[in-house]
N, C-alpha and C positions, 0 to 999 in steps of 0.2 A: 553555504556551510561556513562557519566562523572559525578559522583559525587561532585568533587569540583565545576564543571561548574554549576550543578543544585543549589547548595547551593548559589554561588555568583548570579545566576539569580534571584533566590527567596527571596534575600536579599534587592533586589531592588523594590521600591514602585510599586507594581502592576506587578512584575516580574513573568513570568511563563516559566518553563522548559519544552521544546518539542524537543526531538530528532529528527534529519533529516534522512528520509530513502529515498534511490534512486530506481526509478523503472527500471532503466538499469542495466546489469550485473555488481555485485560486488561481494564481499565474501559471501554475503547471499545466493547466487545462489549456492554455493559449497556443503553446507550440512546442516541440521536441527540439532539444538542444544539439543533438548529434545527428547529422545529416546522412550519415553512413548506414544507419539502422536500417534492418530489413522491414518489410511491410510498409511501403512509402504511403498507402492510403491512409495510415494512421499518424503521419506526421504533422497534420494541422492540429486546428483548434477541435477539443473534444466538443461532442453535442451538448447544448444546454440539458441541465439535470433532467428537466421534465421530458424532453425528447429522449434522452439516454434510457429512462426507465421504461419508455414505451417500445424501444427497440427489441427485435428478435433476441432470445436469451444469448445466443452463440455471438451476436454483435456486442450486445451489453458486457458480456464476460471480456470480449477481446479489447474493447475500450478501457474495462478495468485494469487489464493486463497491461495495457500501453501507459495507463497513468502510473501503476506501480513502477514500471520500467523507467519512466521519466524520473522517478524519485530515486531510483538506483543509478541513473545517469548522474545525478547530481553528487551521489556518495563518490562515483567512480572519478568524476572530473576533479572534485575536492581533493581525493587521495592522490591524484597525479600531481597535484599543486603541494603536496606535502602535508595536508591536513589528515590526522589520525582518527579515524572513525572505529569505534567499537562495536556499534550496532545501528539499528535504526529505530525510529517509534513511529507508530501510526496513530493519529489522532482524529477521530476515534470511532469505535463501531458505532454507528448512528441507531438512535433509538427506533428508526424506521425499520429497522431490520424484522421486527417482529409485527409491524403495522399491516394496514391493508395491501400496501405494496412490498411486503417484506421479501418475498420471493425474488422479485426485480432487484430489490437492494442487496440481497445476500449474493445473487450471481456477480454483480458489478463488483462488490467488496471482495469476493472470492478472487475475481480476476486481478484486482489491485494486490490482494495479498501474495498471489502468485507471482506478480511481476516484480515486488519488493524482494521477494524471497530468492527468486532465480535470476532477476535481472535479464540481460541480453546475451544469449550465447554467443553471438558474433563479436562480442567485446571480451570474450572469455570470462563473463561472469558465472558464477557458481551459486549454490544455496548460501545464504547469508540470514540468520535469523534475527529477529529483533523484539520490539515490546509492541504490545498492542494496547491500546487504552480503550476502556468500554464504560459507557453509562449502565447504570444498574438495570434499566429498562432493556438495553440491548442484550444484557447477559441473560434477562428473562426468556429470550428466545430459546433456550435450551429446554425449557420447559413445554414448549410447543410440542404438537404430535411429532414423531420422528419419522421421517421419509427419507428417500434417497437424496434428494437435494439438501435437506438440512443436515444430514451426515456428511455430505460431501463439503459443505460450508465448514463445518466443525472441523473435519480432517484438514482442510486449508489453513485454517486458522492455527491448529496445533502444529502443523508443519512449519509454519512462518514466524512462531514467536518463542520467546523464553518463558513467558508467562503472562497470563491475561491480567492486567492490571485496571481495577475498577476506579472509576473516578468518583 
């Protein structure tokens, strides 16, 4: 998080600072920064993306939730250091949401959205909505046949964000 950027953005009329977090592999996949968090089995490195998508649905969603919680950890840590955050941004809903492995991607992404939205209860985090960026292809997922899993994905997206922003 960037304290000088936060101050500059908030000095603008109507300016709001919202850090951007990527769903695809980055340094957030390497480790958790808070040692006292629950679920110690999720403290280490996230599985490689290919492995992740092959995991059972419950595990895939748990790892997605852990990734989202790692993002919220960064927000919490920055705020404790005096950086003002107005929201968060998720970059971006992957085009793969509607592909041949779409169900796997949606479970993982749903977990990440939940982690970003609710954070870690053990640190007093509560709901915090943000912005979600999406490619046109990802938005087309809404046109797929509607089943329980797809409805659950869209509910998680609606709960977590202030508005879907198409890239």
